[in-house]
C-alpha positions in Angstrom: 89.9 64.8 -57.4 87.7 67.7 -56.3 87.1 70.6 -58.7 88.3 74.0 -57.5 85.5 76.3 -56.3 84.4 78.9 -58.7 82.9 82.4 -58.1 81.5 85.3 -60.1 80.5 88.8 -59.2 77.7 90.8 -60.8 77.1 94.6 -60.7 73.7 96.1 -61.5 72.8 99.7 -61.9 69.4 99.9 -63.6 69.9 103.6 -64.4 73.2 102.8 -66.2 72.7 99.4 -67.8 69.9 97.3 -69.2 71.2 94.1 -67.5 73.7 93.1 -64.7 77.3 93.1 -65.7 79.8 90.4 -64.9 82.6 92.2 -63.0 84.7 89.3 -61.7 85.1 85.6 -62.2 87.6 83.0 -61.1 88.4 79.5 -59.7 90.4 78.3 -56.7 92.3 81.1 -54.9 90.7 83.8 -57.2 87.2 82.5 -56.3 88.1 82.6 -52.6 89.3 86.2 -53.0 86.1 87.2 -54.7 84.0 85.7 -51.9 86.3 87.2 -49.2 85.9 90.7 -50.7 82.2 90.3 -51.1 81.9 89.3 -47.4 84.1 92.1 -46.3 81.8 94.6 -48.0 78.6 93.0 -46.9 77.6 91.8 -50.4 75.2 88.9 -50.3 76.5 85.6 -51.5 74.4 82.9 -53.2 75.8 79.5 -53.5 74.5 78.3 -56.9 77.2 76.2 -58.7 75.1 75.8 -61.9 74.6 79.6 -62.3 78.3 80.2 -61.5 79.2 77.7 -64.2 77.1 79.5 -66.8 78.2 83.0 -65.8 81.9 82.1 -65.7 81.8 81.4 -69.4 80.8 85.0 -70.2 83.2 87.9 -70.9 84.1 90.2 -68.1 82.5 93.7 -68.0 79.7 92.7 -70.4 76.0 92.7 -69.7 74.5 89.2 -69.2 72.7 87.9 -72.2 68.9 87.9 -72.4 68.8 84.1 -72.1 70.0 84.6 -68.4 67.6 87.4 -67.4 65.1 85.1 -65.6 67.7 83.2 -63.5 69.6 86.4 -62.7 66.3 88.1 -61.8 65.7 85.3 -59.3 69.2 86.0 -57.9 68.4 89.7 -57.6 65.1 89.0 -55.8 67.1 86.9 -53.3 69.5 89.8 -52.7 66.7 92.3 -52.3 64.9 90.0 -49.9 68.1 89.7 -47.8 68.6 93.5 -47.8 65.0 94.0 -46.7 65.4 91.5 -43.8 68.6 93.3 -42.7 66.7 96.6 -42.6 63.9 95.2 -40.6 66.1 93.8 -37.8 
């Protein structure tokens, strides 16, 4: 049997928080809704099941722990790269 798809959403405002905050998480239909809302608003999506698994264990509306800074920094670099590519088109 196939595991239901999982999704998480992060928000990061460097002027307001030290680290990104987990704003949504879910599996199955909830995960599909998270992805749908992100697409509708032009939010970049990164398919990384291992990262989603770790982040989905965290409490909502909390900053990510320092142990995840490096991997989330890589994710943010990916998002910034996508945004830069969009602007240069």
